[in-house]
Structure formats: structure tokens, C-alpha cells
Phi, psi and omega in degrees: 000128177269131176263125176224123190297345183248019182308320186239027186299330180296342180284350176296323179301141014269017176287134182296144181234122175243120175251131179238128182215151174275144181295340179257009182287135176296339181266005183305320182298330178291320177295318179295321179294316178298317179299314181299325183274338183286152175269166178289154356279139182210156177208137173247116183250118183258136178257113182301138174061020179254141172267179182300307185290334178305327184277001172267314190238357176260085186300340177289342179262342182292126186278071183300324177298319179294317178299315179299314179300314182296312182292322177297325179287319190255342179260089181238000000 
């Protein structure tokens, strides 16, 4: 059996999916792959010049406005 983390990602739908990634993250391709395979509603939000770890501890880069917008739209 082959394990691939996105085998059934389309089954998340119709639950909204927000992927956030830094444009310099070594893991960006995983976010792009997940986004391509996911069904709507989905969004890939890219943070310019951010690496993977930057989005853990550089609070100035964390898109709190985007998170608020997304949750306000979909959590009703």
C-alpha cells in the first residue's frame, strides 16, 4: 500500500480548505499539490518572502486578517 497524504483530499469538500504557505518555503510544493487536488471551496494564500518556519514564530508574517476573513466567511 502506498501512502500519499493527499489521496482523499477531495473528500474534505464541501468543508472549506485554507492553505497558507510562504513563497520561499521548502514545503510550498506540498501546499500547491494539495490545493490542485482539493475540491472547492478552497484557497491557497501565499506569504511573499516567507519560509516554512517563518509562519510559526514571525508573528508579523502571520496573516491574521486573512484568517479572520476566512473564518468569518465559512464558520457560521
